[in-house]
N, C-alpha and C positions, 0 to 999 in steps of 0.2 A: 322443332326439337333438335335438328341436326346441329344448330349453333350451340345449344346448351351442351350437347354431348361432346363437341369439339372443345369447348371451354373446360369441361370437366376433365377430359383427357389431358389437356395442356396443364391444368392445375395439378393433377396427379403426377404427371411426368416431372414437373418442377419440384413437387413435394418429395418425390423419390430422390432427386438430385440433392435437395436440401438435407435429407436424412443422411445421405452418403457423406456429404461434407461435414455434417455435425458429428458423425461417427469417426471420421478421419481427423477431425480438428486437433485432438491431443497429439497425435503422431506428427501432424504438420507443424505444430508449435515446437515439438521437440527437435525436429529437423532444422527449423529456423534458428533455434537457440544454439545449435552446434556450428552454425555458419561462420567459422573463422575465429570466433571469440573463445577465450579461455573459459572453461566451465565455471571458474570461480567468479568471473567478472560480473555476471548478473546478480550475484549474492553479496557484492561488496560495493561500498561507496568510499571513494578516496577524496578528501578535501584538504587543501592546504590550511594549516593552522591559522595563517594570517587572514583567511577568509571567514573565520569564526570569531567575531567580536565578543568580548566578554559581556555577559548579561543578556545577549540577544537570543531570540528564538528564531531559528531558521527552518523553513520547510524545504525538504529535499525528497526526491523519489529514489527508492531502492527496489528494483524489480517491480516497478509500478505501484509500490506501497508508499503512501505519503508518510514521511518521518519528520519529527521535530528534533533538530539538533540544538542542544543548548550547552553553552560554555559558561561555567562559573569559576573563574580563576583557572586552576589546573584541572578541575573536574569537568569532563565532557560526557553528556548523556545523549542517547539516541532512543527515541520512543515512537512507536507506531501511533499514527493519528486515526487509526480505524477503531471505531467503537467495538467492543467485544460482544455487543448484543446482536446487531445485524450488519455491521461493517460500514456504517455511515462515517464520514470524516468529521471528527471532533475539532473544535477550535478552542484556543486558550482565550479566556475572557478575564482580562486583568482586574476589572472591577469586582468580579466574583471570586477571583483567585481560584478558578476552576477551569478544567476542560469541559466543554458542554457539547453534547451530541444534539444536532438539530432535528433528528428523526423522532426520538422518544424522550428527549430531555434527560438522558442519562448524564451523570456528572462524575468527574474524577478530580482528585486533588493534584497538587503540583508534582507529586511523585507518581501519578498515574493510577493511584488506588481508587476504587469505586467509592463514591460518597452518596450516591442516590440514583434512583431510577432502575431500569431493568438490566443493565450490564452484569453478566455473571462473573467476570474476571477483570483484573486490572489491565491497563493498556500494556501491550507487549513491549519489552525493552530489547534492544539489540546490543551485542557486544561492541565495545569501542576500544581500539588500540591506538597508541600514538607511537609513531616511528619518526624520529627527528622532528621535522617541521610539518609532518603530514598526519592527518587523522584518518584511520581506517575503520569503517563501520560495517558490521556484518561478519559473515563467516570467513 
């Protein structure tokens, strides 16, 4: 029985450390985010206009959120690719002309509006600004 007791003590000791790390995690993330970067940078994506071909759908990350950037002539849109049901990443399916969620088959039209399944809201859109030959997405 001493072996079992030692294992139990080690497990509880590790569990306590794990709980401490879990409790401190949000603070640690906040400190890491302040490390030398502007507070705005994690909330913005800057893309040269020349890298956005007309008609293409491009996937980019903004603060670890997958976005689809689409340019149609002078119109540029940015849309989250996270389903509003449970956060699975949707993908554009040209044959269906829909974004489709692989988790529960939720669907969205080309504008991100819900067309079927369990999603409660449209896909989130992000503000897009154009400054000279640069596109700025986000806050």
